[in-house]
N, CA, C and O of each residue as an XYZ file, in Angstrom:
348
protein
N     -16.716    -63.122     20.768
C     -17.054    -62.337     21.942
C     -17.936    -61.158     21.545
O     -17.622    -60.432     20.603
N     -19.037    -60.971     22.264
C     -19.973    -59.899     21.969
C     -19.608    -58.672     22.804
O     -19.626    -58.728     24.033
N     -19.279    -57.573     22.142
C     -18.906    -56.345     22.845
C     -20.037    -55.326     22.834
O     -19.810    -54.145     23.098
N     -21.254    -55.772     22.530
C     -22.353    -54.817     22.478
C     -22.624    -54.256     23.871
O     -22.325    -54.879     24.890
N     -23.196    -53.071     23.875
C     -23.427    -52.337     25.116
C     -24.811    -51.703     25.040
O     -25.259    -51.293     23.969
N     -25.475    -51.628     26.172
C     -26.807    -51.045     26.224
C     -26.754    -49.615     26.747
O     -26.067    -49.314     27.724
N     -27.487    -48.754     26.079
C     -27.775    -47.415     26.562
C     -29.158    -47.511     27.190
O     -30.049    -48.139     26.617
N     -29.355    -46.900     28.360
C     -30.659    -47.003     29.003
C     -31.037    -45.679     29.660
O     -30.183    -44.862     30.006
N     -32.338    -45.500     29.817
C     -32.866    -44.345     30.525
C     -33.806    -44.861     31.606
O     -34.676    -45.694     31.355
N     -33.608    -44.346     32.814
C     -34.462    -44.675     33.946
C     -35.278    -43.447     34.327
O     -34.793    -42.319     34.251
N     -36.509    -43.674     34.732
C     -37.311    -42.601     35.313
C     -37.284    -42.809     36.821
O     -37.625    -43.882     37.319
N     -36.878    -41.783     37.529
C     -36.715    -41.867     38.978
C     -37.995    -41.461     39.708
O     -38.917    -40.895     39.121
N     -38.022    -41.767     40.998
C     -39.172    -41.452     41.855
C     -39.523    -39.964     41.797
O     -40.696    -39.603     41.881
N     -38.522    -39.107     41.656
C     -38.766    -37.653     41.616
C     -39.082    -37.142     40.206
O     -39.084    -35.936     39.960
N     -39.350    -38.079     39.282
C     -39.716    -37.770     37.887
C     -38.536    -37.325     37.027
O     -38.729    -36.961     35.867
N     -37.338    -37.347     37.562
C     -36.158    -37.020     36.754
C     -35.741    -38.252     35.965
O     -36.187    -39.365     36.246
N     -34.880    -38.040     34.975
C     -34.362    -39.135     34.157
C     -32.882    -39.338     34.441
O     -32.142    -38.391     34.708
N     -32.480    -40.586     34.375
C     -31.067    -40.946     34.494
C     -30.710    -41.743     33.251
O     -31.400    -42.701     32.905
N     -29.649    -41.356     32.588
C     -29.179    -42.049     31.390
C     -27.834    -42.685     31.686
O     -26.953    -42.051     32.267
N     -27.677    -43.938     31.285
C     -26.425    -44.646     31.518
C     -26.189    -45.690     30.442
O     -26.992    -45.842     29.522
N     -25.086    -46.404     30.565
C     -24.774    -47.483     29.627
C     -24.095    -48.610     30.387
O     -23.410    -48.392     31.386
N     -24.307    -49.830     29.880
C     -23.795    -51.011     30.557
C     -23.735    -52.189     29.589
O     -24.439    -52.220     28.580
N     -22.883    -53.151     29.915
C     -22.849    -54.405     29.149
C     -23.959    -55.356     29.602
O     -24.426    -56.180     28.817
N     -24.378    -55.247     30.854
C     -25.361    -56.165     31.443
C     -26.533    -55.352     31.994
O     -26.495    -54.889     33.134
N     -27.550    -55.186     31.193
C     -28.681    -54.324     31.542
C     -29.436    -54.839     32.771
O     -29.778    -54.052     33.654
N     -29.695    -56.118     32.838
C     -30.437    -56.688     33.962
C     -29.698    -56.472     35.289
O     -30.303    -56.073     36.284
N     -28.397    -56.735     35.293
C     -27.594    -56.545     36.501
C     -27.570    -55.081     36.912
O     -27.730    -54.765     38.091
N     -27.372    -54.180     35.945
C     -27.262    -52.753     36.255
C     -28.585    -52.203     36.771
O     -28.597    -51.393     37.699
N     -29.689    -52.628     36.189
C     -30.994    -52.185     36.666
C     -31.208    -52.641     38.105
O     -31.726    -51.885     38.927
N     -30.817    -53.859     38.408
C     -30.914    -54.379     39.769
C     -30.070    -53.544     40.733
O     -30.504    -53.259     41.849
N     -28.874    -53.153     40.310
C     -28.012    -52.309     41.150
C     -28.681    -50.970     41.453
O     -28.615    -50.476     42.579
N     -29.325    -50.388     40.443
C     -30.037    -49.127     40.660
C     -31.190    -49.329     41.642
O     -31.365    -48.530     42.562
N     -31.969    -50.378     41.457
C     -33.133    -50.633     42.309
C     -32.732    -50.893     43.755
O     -33.401    -50.434     44.680
N     -31.645    -51.625     43.948
C     -31.212    -51.994     45.289
C     -30.358    -50.923     45.967
O     -30.110    -51.001     47.170
N     -29.910    -49.930     45.213
C     -29.064    -48.889     45.777
C     -27.664    -49.372     46.095
O     -27.063    -48.955     47.085
N     -27.150    -50.249     45.257
C     -25.832    -50.845     45.461
C     -24.717    -49.799     45.467
O     -23.760    -49.916     46.233
N     -24.838    -48.786     44.623
C     -23.794    -47.769     44.493
C     -24.279    -46.489     45.166
O     -25.121    -45.773     44.624
N     -23.749    -46.212     46.336
C     -24.228    -45.121     47.191
C     -24.105    -43.749     46.535
O     -24.979    -42.902     46.721
N     -23.049    -43.513     45.779
C     -22.855    -42.186     45.179
C     -23.494    -42.050     43.796
O     -23.225    -41.080     43.088
N     -24.321    -42.995     43.410
C     -25.017    -42.930     42.124
C     -26.199    -41.955     42.218
O     -26.842    -41.854     43.263
N     -26.476    -41.255     41.144
C     -27.583    -40.292     41.070
C     -28.898    -40.907     41.539
O     -29.691    -40.241     42.203
N     -29.129    -42.155     41.202
C     -30.418    -42.783     41.499
C     -30.559    -43.257     42.944
O     -31.659    -43.624     43.356
N     -29.487    -43.260     43.716
C     -29.524    -43.833     45.065
C     -30.643    -43.244     45.923
O     -31.367    -43.988     46.585
N     -30.790    -41.943     45.921
C     -31.827    -41.285     46.730
C     -33.112    -41.047     45.947
O     -34.029    -40.395     46.447
N     -33.187    -41.562     44.737
C     -34.343    -41.322     43.872
C     -35.061    -42.627     43.512
O     -35.766    -42.699     42.506
N     -34.876    -43.643     44.336
C     -35.522    -44.931     44.097
C     -36.949    -44.915     44.613
O     -37.257    -44.179     45.550
N     -37.821    -45.710     44.022
C     -37.538    -46.691     42.978
C     -37.375    -46.027     41.609
O     -37.817    -44.901     41.381
N     -36.735    -46.756     40.722
C     -36.549    -46.305     39.347
C     -37.286    -47.260     38.414
O     -37.563    -48.409     38.758
N     -37.590    -46.755     37.239
C     -38.288    -47.567     36.235
C     -37.526    -47.456     34.923
O     -37.203    -46.354     34.480
N     -37.240    -48.586     34.304
C     -36.597    -48.590     32.986
C     -37.624    -48.133     31.960
O     -38.661    -48.774     31.788
N     -37.338    -47.019     31.273
C     -38.288    -46.480     30.302
C     -37.764    -46.544     28.866
O     -38.520    -46.347     27.915
N     -36.461    -46.822     28.717
C     -35.889    -46.892     27.369
C     -34.587    -47.657     27.426
O     -33.817    -47.522     28.376
N     -34.342    -48.465     26.399
C     -33.009    -49.027     26.215
C     -32.794    -49.327     24.743
O     -33.737    -49.566     23.989
N     -31.545    -49.308     24.362
C     -31.136    -49.567     22.978
C     -29.776    -50.236     23.029
O     -28.920    -49.852     23.826
N     -29.575    -51.230     22.186
C     -28.286    -51.918     22.130
C     -27.395    -51.260     21.080
O     -27.846    -50.926     19.985
N     -26.129    -51.081     21.432
C     -25.138    -50.486     20.540
C     -24.013    -51.486     20.306
O     -23.769    -52.349     21.149
N     -23.331    -51.381     19.179
C     -22.293    -52.362     18.847
C     -21.046    -52.278     19.727
O     -20.258    -53.223     19.766
N     -20.857    -51.166     20.428
C     -19.659    -51.015     21.258
C     -19.940    -50.087     22.433
O     -20.895    -49.310     22.414
N     -19.108    -50.180     23.440
C     -19.217    -49.288     24.596
C     -18.995    -47.840     24.169
O     -19.667    -46.933     24.662
N     -18.060    -47.627     23.260
C     -17.757    -46.269     22.804
C     -18.971    -45.618     22.150
O     -19.250    -44.445     22.399
N     -19.697    -46.367     21.311
C     -20.863    -45.786     20.643
C     -21.994    -45.522     21.640
O     -22.694    -44.516     21.522
N     -22.179    -46.409     22.616
C     -23.202    -46.193     23.648
C     -22.841    -44.994     24.519
O     -23.708    -44.189     24.860
N     -21.570    -44.872     24.879
C     -21.111    -43.757     25.709
C     -21.270    -42.428     24.975
O     -21.670    -41.427     25.570
N     -20.961    -42.424     23.705
C     -21.117    -41.208     22.898
C     -22.587    -40.773     22.884
O     -22.893    -39.592     23.046
N     -23.490    -41.737     22.688
C     -24.914    -41.406     22.667
C     -25.406    -40.988     24.054
O     -26.252    -40.101     24.167
N     -24.889    -41.613     25.101
C     -25.256    -41.224     26.468
C     -24.934    -39.749     26.705
O     -25.771    -39.010     27.223
N     -23.746    -39.322     26.336
C     -23.339    -37.927     26.525
C     -24.223    -36.981     25.718
O     -24.550    -35.886     26.174
N     -24.604    -37.410     24.520
C     -25.460    -36.573     23.683
C     -26.854    -36.430     24.313
O     -27.384    -35.321     24.390
N     -27.440    -37.530     24.756
C     -28.785    -37.507     25.339
C     -28.813    -36.665     26.612
O     -29.794    -35.965     26.867
N     -27.762    -36.723     27.404
C     -27.712    -35.940     28.639
C     -27.738    -34.436     28.368
O     -28.096    -33.657     29.251
N     -27.368    -34.026     27.171
C     -27.401    -32.597     26.810
C     -28.758    -32.184     26.230
O     -29.027    -30.994     26.061
N     -29.608    -33.162     25.926
C     -30.906    -32.857     25.341
C     -31.859    -32.269     26.379
O     -31.720    -32.502     27.580
N     -32.819    -31.508     25.888
C     -33.876    -31.020     26.771
C     -34.803    -32.193     27.120
O     -34.808    -33.218     26.439
N     -35.565    -32.027     28.163
C     -36.462    -33.089     28.637
C     -37.463    -33.508     27.548
O     -37.748    -34.695     27.391
N     -37.986    -32.544     26.809
C     -38.975    -32.841     25.766
C     -38.391    -33.774     24.702
O     -39.066    -34.694     24.240
N     -37.162    -33.537     24.324
C     -36.512    -34.391     23.326
C     -36.222    -35.775     23.918
O     -36.372    -36.784     23.228
N     -35.814    -35.829     25.176
C     -35.595    -37.126     25.834
C     -36.894    -37.921     25.882
O     -36.889    -39.129     25.645
N     -38.001    -37.259     26.184
C     -39.286    -37.945     26.245
C     -39.758    -38.407     24.877
O     -40.422    -39.438     24.769
N     -39.427    -37.666     23.836
C     -39.745    -38.111     22.479
C     -38.972    -39.391     22.152
O     -39.513    -40.295     21.516
N     -37.720    -39.471     22.579
C     -36.924    -40.680     22.375
C     -37.545    -41.850     23.145
O     -37.671    -42.951     22.609
N     -37.926    -41.614     24.382
C     -38.534    -42.661     25.211
C     -39.809    -43.193     24.553
O     -40.076    -44.394     24.599
N     -40.591    -42.308     23.945
C     -41.834    -42.701     23.264
C     -41.578    -43.277     21.872
O     -42.509    -43.648     21.157
N     -40.307    -43.343     21.505
C     -39.885    -43.835     20.180
C     -40.395    -42.919     19.057
O     -40.666    -43.367     17.943
N     -40.514    -41.641     19.381
C     -40.894    -40.642     18.393
C     -39.664    -39.892     17.889
O     -39.785    -38.922     17.141
N     -38.487    -40.343     18.299
C     -37.217    -39.742     17.900
C     -36.245    -40.869     17.601
O     -36.149    -41.827     18.368
N     -35.538    -40.767     16.512
C     -34.570    -41.805     16.115
C     -33.169    -41.470     16.597
O     -32.748    -40.314     16.554
N     -32.453    -42.481     17.052
C     -31.045    -42.291     17.436
C     -30.185    -42.294     16.200
O     -28.966    -42.149     16.297
């Protein structure tokens, strides 16, 4: 059984970034695009664009990195998106 998890960053219509993690990246991106989850940050900021993703060996490691990235300044997040910053 594969327990890997994806960390992802979306760029929203208002130019803000949303960082999340999921086991199924394609399904989760579709949920963001369709506005499936009404109380999600991206619901009123659609359309969204996937600008970064990375696979992690576990949900815990992806979640830990998600929390870290959310504390970063925008410039550092953009460096990661451009692959100019290593996780």
